[in-house]
Each structure stands twice: as C-alpha cells, then as structure tokens.
N, C-alpha and C positions, 0 to 999 in steps of 0.2 A: 785720716788721722782721728783717733778716738778722743773723746773729751777727757780732760784731766780732772781729778778730784783731789783737792787739797785737804789734808787732815792735820790738825794741830794737837799735839799730845803734851800737855803741861808746858814746861819751858824748853822742850826739845825742839828739834828742827821740824819744818813742815815737810810732809811726805806727799808724793804724787803717785797714786795708784791707777792702773789702767783697768777699767771694768771690762767685763766680757759680755757685751750685749748680744753677740751672735749666738752664744750657747743658750742664753735665756730665751731668745726668740725661737730657736729651734725646738726647745722643750715645749714652749707654749704652742707652737704650730703642730707638734706631734699630738699634744692633748686635744687640740681643736680638730685635727684630722680624724682621730678616733671617734670623737663625739659627733662630728659631722656625719659620718657614715651611720652611726646609731640613730641620729635624728632623721636622716633620710629614710631609714628603714621604718621607723615609727610612722613617718609621714606617708610612706607607701601603703602601710596597713590601713591607716585611717582613710586615705583617698580611695583605696580599692573598695572598702566597705561603703563609703558614701556614694561613689559612682555606681556600684552594683545595686544599691537601693534605689537610686534615681532611675536606672534603666528598667527596673521592675514597674515603674509607673507608666512606661510607654506600652504600646501594643506589643504582643508577643514578637520577639525578635527572630529573624531568620537564622537557621542553623549555621549557615556560612558566616554570618556576622558574629555569632558566639564563638566560633572557631578562631576567627581573627582576633577577638578580644583576648582570648586565652592563649594565643600563640606565643607572645613574649614569655609568659610564665612557663609554657611547655619547653621553651629553649633553656630557661634557667634550670628546670628539673633535669634536662638532658645533660647539661654541663656539669652539674653536681654529681649525677650518677656516673658520668664518664670518669670522674676522679676517684670513685670509691675503690676500685680494684687496685690501682697503683698505690693509693694512699694506705690501704690496709696492709698490703704486702710490705711496703717500705717502712711503715711505722712499726709494725710488729718486729721485723727482723732487726732494724736499727736499734730499737729499744731493748730487745733481749740480748743483742750482741754486746751491749755495754754493761751487762749484769752477769753475775755468776749464777749457776743453777740454784743455789740456796736462796739468794736474794730474790730472784724471779719467782721461785716457788712460794716464798713468804708473801710477796706482793700479790700474786695470783690468788692465794688462799684468803687474804684479807678482802680482796675484791669480790670473790665468790660469796663469802659470808655476808658482806654488806648487800650484795645484789639479792640473794635469797631472802634475807631478813626484811628488806624494804618491800620486796614483792609480796611476801606473806602479809605484812602489815597493810599494804594497799588493798589486797583482796578481803581481809577481815574488815577493814574500814568500809569498803563497798557493801559488804553483807549487812553490817550494822545499820548503815544509812537506808538501804532499800527496805529493810524490815521495819525501821522506825517511820519512814515517810509513807511507805506503801503506795507507790505511784501506779501500780497495776490496777486496771479497772476491767472487769469482764465485759462491760458494754463496748469497750474499745474494739474488741475483735469483731463484734457484730457490725459496727459502723464501718470498719475498713474492709470487711469481707474476708473470705477464706483465701489462703495463698496456696501455691503449688507446694507439694511435698518434696523436700530435699532428700538426697541420699544420706543415709546414716554413715557415720565414720566410727570405726572401732578405735578405742583408746589404745589397745595393744598395738594395732597397726601404726598409729601415729607415733607411739614411743619407739617402735622398731625403725620407722623411717627416720626419726631423729638420730638414732645411732648410725644408721646406714649413711646418712648425709655427713656425719662427722668423719667418716672414712671413705672419701670418694675414690672410685676406681680409676678415674681419669681427671687429672687436674685441669686440663684444657676444657673438658666438658663441664667441670664444676664452675667455670667462669660464667656460664650462661644457662645451665640446666641443673635441676636437682631431682632426686628420685622420690616417687610417691606411690603408695599402694592404692590400687584402684579396684573396686568391687564391681562386678558386672553379672547380671542375671542372664543365664543362658537357658534356652528352652531344652527340655529333656524329652525325648520320644517316649510316649506312654507304653507301659507293658500291657500287651493285649493277650487275652485268652481266646483261642480259636473257637469259632462257632461250629458246633457239631450237632448233628441230628442223631438222637438215640431212640431206637425202637426196641421195645421190650414186650414179651408175651406175659400177660398177667395170669396167674393160676386161678382156677375156679371157673370163670366165665370165658376163658380163652380169648380175651380181647387184647388188642394191640394198643400200646401207649407210645405216642410220639412226643419227645421232649427236645427242646432247643436250648443250647448254652449260649448266652449272649456275651458280648465283649466286656471285659472288666479292665478299667484303667487303674493300675497300681502305682503308687509313688507320686511325688510332686511333679508338676508340669514344668517348673523352672528350678535351676540350681545356681547358687551364687558362687562364682569363681573369682579368685583374687590373682592379680598379676602386678608386676612392677612396671611403672611407666615413668618417663622423664618429662617433667613439665618445665615450661619456660621460667627463668628466674635464676639469679646468681646464687650458688650454694655458698653463702658467706661462712656458715658454720664449718664446712669442710675446709675451706681455704684458711680460716683462722687456725684450725687444728693442725694442719700441715705446717704452716709458716711459724707457729709457735715452736713446734719441734725443730724446725729448720734453724730458727734463731738461737735456741738453747744450745744445740750442737755446735753452731758456729761460734758462740761465745766461749765454749769450752776449748776450742782449737787455738785461741789466743792469737799470737802474731801471724800464724800461718793463714788465718782467715781475714787478716786486716784489709787486703785489697777488696774483698767482697763486702766487708762492712763499710768501707769508704764509699763504695758504689751505691749502696742502699741509703747511706746518709745523704749523699748528694741528690739521689732521686727524691728523697723525702723533702729536701729543701726546695727542689724545683716544683714539686706538687704544691707546697705551701705558698710559693710565689704565685702560682696560677690561681690558687684559692683567693689570694689578696686581690688579684685582678678581677675575678668573677664577683667578688663581694660588692664592687662598685656598680655592678649591673643588677644585683639582687633587689634593691628597693623597687625598681621598675617591674621586675619579674614577679615579685610577691604581690604588688598591686594588681597586676594583670590576672594572676591566679584567683585572688579573692573576688575581683570584680566579675570575672567570667563565671565563677561558680554561683555567685548570688544572682546574676542576671538569668542564668539558665534553670533555676529552680522552679518547679511547678507547685502551685497551691501551698505556698509557704505558710499562709495564715491558718489554713486548715490543719496542716501538720503541727503547727505550734500549739493549737488548741488540743489536739488529740494526744500528742506526746510531750506536752509542755512539762509535766511533773517528772517524767522520766529524764528529760534533758536537765532539769534543775537538780535532780538527785545525782546524776553523773558529774555535772559541773561542780556541785558543792563538794563531792568527794575528792575530786581532783584538786580543788582549791585548798581543802584542808590538808591533803597529803603534801602538796607543793609548798604551802605557806606555813605549815605548822610541824608536820611530822619530820620531813627532811631537814629543815633548819634546826630543829631540836636535836636530831641525831648529830648533825655537824657541830653544833655548839657543845654538846655533851662530850664529844671526842676531842675537839681542838681548842675549846674555850675561846673561840674567836667569833667575830660578828658575822653571822651567815648572810645578812642583807648586803654587806659590803661584797661578799662573794657573789651574790645575785647580780650586783651592778656589773661585775666583770663578765658574766655569761649572758647578759641581757640580749646581746646581738644574736647568740645562738638560739635563745628562746624565741625570739621573733622570727628567725628563719624557719625553725620547726613549726611555728604556728602558721606560716604561709605555705610551706611545702608539704607538710603532713608526712614527712619521711625522716626517721632518725638516722638512717644511713646517708641520706642526702645532706643532712645537717652536719655530718661527722667532720668534714673539712673546716667548717666554721667553728665547731666546738674545740678542735685542736688549736685554732688561732686564738680564741678567747682565753683558754686556760693558760697557754704558754706565754702569750704576749701581755695580756691584761693582768693575770693573777700570778705569774711567775712560777707555775707548777713545772717541776722537772720534766723534761721531754721523755726521759726513760719511763716515767710513770704514765704519762698520757698515751704514749705509743703502745703500752701494754694493756692499760685498763680500758681506754675508750673503745677500741674495736670490739673487745669482748662485751662491753656494756651495751653497745649499739645493737648487738645480736641477741643477747640473752636477758638483759635487764629491761623489763617492760612493766614498770610499776603502773602507769596509767592504763595499759591494756588489761592487766589483771583486775584492776578495780572496775573497769568498764564491763568486762565479761562477767564478773560476779553479779553486778547490778542487773545486767541485761538478762541473765539466766533466771534470776528470781523474779524479775519483772514479767517475763513470759509465763512463769508459773502462776503469778498473781492474776495475769490477764486471762488465763485458762481456768481460774478458780481451783487451782491445785494447791493443797496445803503440803508443805515440805516439813518433814520431821528434822530433828537435830542431826541425825546421821547424813541425811541428804544435803543439809546446809553445809556441814563439814566437807562433804564430797565436792560441793560447788566451790568452796574456798580452795581446797587442795588442787582440784582439776584446773581452776582458773590460774593458779600459780604455775603449774606445769605447762599448761597450754600457752601461756604468755611467753615462756622460754622458747617454745618452738615456733612462735609467730615470726614471720619474716618482717624485716625492718622496711616495709614498703607500705604505701597507703592502703587502708581498709583491710589489712591482714587479720585484724581481730575478728571480722565476720567469718573468716574461714575456720579459725580455731574455735569459734563459738559452737560449732557442731559437736566437738568433743565433749563439752560441758553438758549440753542438752542431752546427748546420747547417754552420758554417764548416769544421769539422774532420771532418765526416762521421760523427758519433756518433748513436746512436738517440735521437730526441727523446721517445719515449714513456716513457723511464725517469725523466723529471722528476717524474712523479707519485709516485715512491717517496720523494722528498725533502719532499713537502708535510707529512708527519706531524711533522717537526721544524722546519718553517720558522717556526712561531709564535715559537719561542724565538730562533733565529738571526736572524730579522728584527729583533727588538728589540736584539740585541747589535750588529748591523752598523749599525743606524740611530743608536745612541748614538755609535759611532765616527765616523759621518758628521758628526754635530753637533760632536763634539770637533775634527775636522779643520777644519770651517768656522770655529770659534772661534779656533783657533790661527792660521789664515790671516788673520783680521781683526787679531789682535794683531801679526803680523809686518808686514802692510801698513801698519798704523798707525805702527809703529816706523820703517819705512823712509821714510815720507811725512811725518815731522815737519817737515822743513825746508820742504817745499812748502806744507803747511798753515799754517805760520807766515808764509810769504810772502803767501799769499792773505789772511790776517788783516791783515797790515801794509798791503796795498794797499786793503783795505776801510776801514781806519782812516785812510788818507792819510798814512802814515809810511813811511820807507824800511825795507826788510826787514833784520832783524838776521842776522848770520852764525850758522849752526847751532852749538849747543853741542857740545863734544866728548863722546865716549862716556864715561859715568860708570858704573862697575859698580854694580849695585843693592845696597842694604844687605842684610846677612844676615837681618835680622828683617823678614819680610813679613807683611802682613795682607791679609784678603780685599779691603778697599777700597783697597789701595795702587795708585796709578796707575803706568803703564808708564814715565813720564818722571820722573826724580828731581827733588826741589825744588832751588832755587838754594842754593849753598853760601855760608854766612855767613863773615865775616872771622874769622880765628883769631889776629890780632896781639895781643900783650900790651897792657895799657892804657897803659904808658909809651911805646910806639911810636906811639901815635895823637896825640901832641901834648898840650900842657897842657890841663887841664879848664877849663871856663868858670867865671867868678867868679859866685857866687850873688848874686842880686838885681840883675843887670844886664839883665834882660829875657829874651829868648829864649835857650835854652841852645845854640843853633846860631849859627854865625857868619853874617854877612850874606850873602844869596844873591848868587852871581856870575852874570854873563850867560851863562856856558857851562853852567849847571845845567840838569838835566832837569825840576826841579820846585821850587817855593818852599820845600818842607819838607825838602830834602836839602842837604847840604853838598857842595862840590866834591870829587870822588873823583880820586885820582891813579892812574895806570896804567890797565889795561883796566877797562871798566865792568862792575861786578858788580851785577845787579839786587838791590834791597833790599826787604824786606817793609815794609809801611806802619808808620810810627812810632806806637806806642801813645801814648795821652794821658799826658803827664807824663814820658815817657821822655827820656833825654838822648842824642842822637846824638853820635857822635864828630866833632869838627871837621875831621878829616882824611879819614876813610874813608866817612862817611855811613852807618855801620852803628849801629843802636841799641845802647847800652851794655847789658851784661848785669846791671845793677843792678836793684833792685826798682823798679817803676814808681812815679813820684811823687817820686823823690829824684834830686838831682844829686850827683855825687861831691863830697866836701869839698875845699876848696882845698888845694893842696900847700904 
C-alpha cells in the first residue's frame, strides 16, 4: 500500500492523493542506465590509454601477447561490422517506404547539399591551416630516409570506378567485393632489324666494301595495361544505390507492399536490439583496441618529434571543424543549442574514436539520434547510411593537410591553381573513401598524382595514421549526426503531411519557429512541445457548478473530440485531460488545479 498525502485547501475537505513512485523511479533508472553506459565507455578509453602507456615501459612485448591484448577489441569490430549489411538494408527500405517520392527526394537533396558544403569547408580549412603553420620541413625526409615508390593512380580511373561501384552487376558479390581498375606494366618484345652483310664494289679502285647492319630496338620495353579486378571489401555505395531505388518503388506501391515494409521494419527493430546488447560490451572492446595499439607502437617518441607539427595541424583543424564550424551551421539553421545535441551523440563519438570506422559506428549513431535526441526514424534511416559512405569531413581535411605537407617536405612550392586542385581533389577523393580504417591513405594517391607530388612519401605518414585516423573518423560521425538533425528540422512539415495523409486527415500548417528553451537535457527532442494557455482564470469564463455532472460544457458539433470544449481563435493542441481535471469551458485547457478538484463556485 502506498503512502497517503493529505492536502488541505482553504475551508474545504482534506484530500488524499496516491503518488506514483514507480513511474518516477523507472524514469530515473532509465536516465541512470544511459549515463552508466556513457560513463563506462569514457572509462574504457581512459583505461586503455593508461594501460597502453604503462605497457610501453616494459621490455618489448611478444607478438602473441599483443594479439591477446587486442583480441577483445577485434571481436567488437567484427560484431559491429556484422550488423552493417542488415542495418543498411533494413534502415534504407523501411525509411523510404514510409515516405513518398517527393518527400524522400527533398530530404535527400538537403542531405547532399549539407554533405558537400561541409566537406568543401573542411578541405579549405585544412589548406588554410597547413599554409599558415607550415609543418613541412625538408630535413625530415633526409632523417627518415627514402621510401619505396608507390604505383600512381589515375583520377579518371578512380572516378569511373566510383560510378561502376554505384551500379554493381551482382548484388551478392557487392556484399563482399568491389571493382577497381588496376594498372600493370607488361614487357613488350623489342622490334629488331635483321643483321645483314652487304658487299659492294666501289668504282675507281675496284675495291670491295663489307658492311654490317646491327640490331635496332624500336619502341618502349614495357607497356601499361589496365584491367578491372575485384578487391575485398563491401561495396556499400552500390548496395545503398540499389536499396534506395527499392525503397522508393516500394513506397509508391502503397498497401500492396505493406507486408514487405512490415518485414523490414521488424528486421530493423531486431538489429537495433542487437546493437543495444553489443553496446554493453563496447567499453571493454574499445579499451582493448586502444591499449593494444599503443603497446605495439615502435619509436613513438622519435615519431612524435619528427611529425609532431603535422599531427598538431591535423588535430587543430579537426577540432575547429568539429567544435566551431559544424555547431555554427547547426545553430544557424535550427536556432538550437548545438552542445546539447553533442551530449546526445557523445556515445557515438567515443565509439568512433575507439573503432576508427564510421560504418562500424553506424548502429550506435542510429541509437543515439533516435533514442537520445528524438530524431524521426525516417530521417535517420535515409540520411545516416548515405552520410557514413560519402560524408567524410575529417578525411577531406586530413588529405588536404597531408598533400601540402608532403609538398613542403620536398621543398616544392605550389601555386594557386595547384592548391585549388588539392582542395577539390580532396573533396572528391573523400567521397570515394571507404568507411573502413585507414581508407584515407589509399585515396591520398589521387591527390598526389593530380598535382604531381611524389607518391612514395605517403609511407612516412603511416607511423601516425593510427591516431589521426581515429580523430578524423570521430569528426565524420559528428558531421553525419549534425546533418541528420538539420535535415529533420527542415523536413518537419513534410513528415507531418505524410503522417496526416496516412491517417486520412488534412495536413495542418507548420508551426512557427519557436526558440528552444535554455535548459536542455540529453533526451530533449528537436521540436518544442505545444505551448499551453497563459490566460488568467477570470478570463476563461465562470467555473462550472459542482454536482452538475461533467465539468465541461456540452460538446459542440465543431469540436475535435468529445472531451474538449470549443476553443476560440486559432486552434492550440491540448494535452490529454487527466482523470478528474477541470478543463476551462472557454479554452479547452486543463486547469492548473490539483487533479480531483473543481474550483469552488464564485
């Protein structure tokens, strides 16, 4: 039996109200559970870095011991990657099936404009910083020694491969392979002129002249041939292209495709439940990944002295882009607190920092946006898979800085056209970068080839790529999340119209922009709740007489429901009337009296 609370109101009778401690306790436990997981993840990152640094103080560890230290993290990466394919398929189809072609087209256009704009801004910011700080030193190349020369990559071939992968010839093969143009030098047999002896009688002295024609090698000895090969790795771009078309067509079929839509909705819910289970293992796995990586590094102090300014330049650029550029864009569009948004996606940011894979972090990003921030699932299911594939803000900034750093290290001065080429090529190369660890090193070949820089110097950057890869991946995930929030804010009216058509009622006009309240919390939705009436009690008409039945006046034909009174002026949505509350006879807004009481007669 619950405790009774006695309330005395004036000269009236004493009332006994039953509080609801269970609901309050459940709410607090849910808040504690979410923050407990976040706290454990932060603790895992800190402990992984501390133990990794302590293991470096010991003698060099055996290779088998390093494998055992990193093994739990490897299991975490495998579990997250295992969910990528079913999550991308179910999220895209279920999200697009709930929209019409016009709404999905508008949302996709907004997402693409945001993605390309932020990627260009990131590349330009990286160019400005590397030209201002000038971290490249020609003495660095002499100290580290020459590296092996890498094969050059044609920009045209890379662009054509991007289009080829967008249209895979086999969907099953696209789940584990993607096409790539490979150049190979083939020896060519030389063209030889036969050796001939020529004897000729010279006039005058009648002497004989013997001449010999030697072999002549004409043409090059090698010839470059190009062919298409399939390399290991999921073709996420091709799968996204196919299932976007699949979801749009299924959405146009209406009720006929409802069983298929229900199937993918249930599949998406199952995958999200699996993600929730895996997240409780992620703190241990992230700690294992960071500890094993730090313990296995060689000559960390030497690398820090040689490439310290390069690392500072990249880290400063990523910090400015993630803490200044993206929040300003979010605030300029939504007029809401971007740092409250940051609090909701902090779990995804930490996961990206530990795994260095934006595709592997995709399940966690879904969970943070939908559960913590209340973003509509139709938006996240469309925007996030595309963003995890083509939106690479951190990669574009990193590649722009690295290309100009290599030019400075080789004492090569770049003119304005070459710098603009670096910015543009870094933007396009980041779109084609796979959402896997260290994919930026592969696309770096395109930028160096485009401006004629030596490609063999990329190997100098591998020593610090393990850290910069994690930093830029975390910024990629933050950019995807802010993009989903912006697209959701701009698409509220279209989503409300789709819901109205599905329920068979006319769409309501979109509500005006309301600034967000200053007090935010992690679970605060992006759309503010309806505003209640602030009229004084005497302006709402005389109160009802007690004992006459319902506290509300008789329903009128123009009412929206039997439990509300007719409202004057523009319609303001009202919350459901609690049991025993007394709505105002004029406004239809529940009185702010204690539930169970009607106001005394005047």
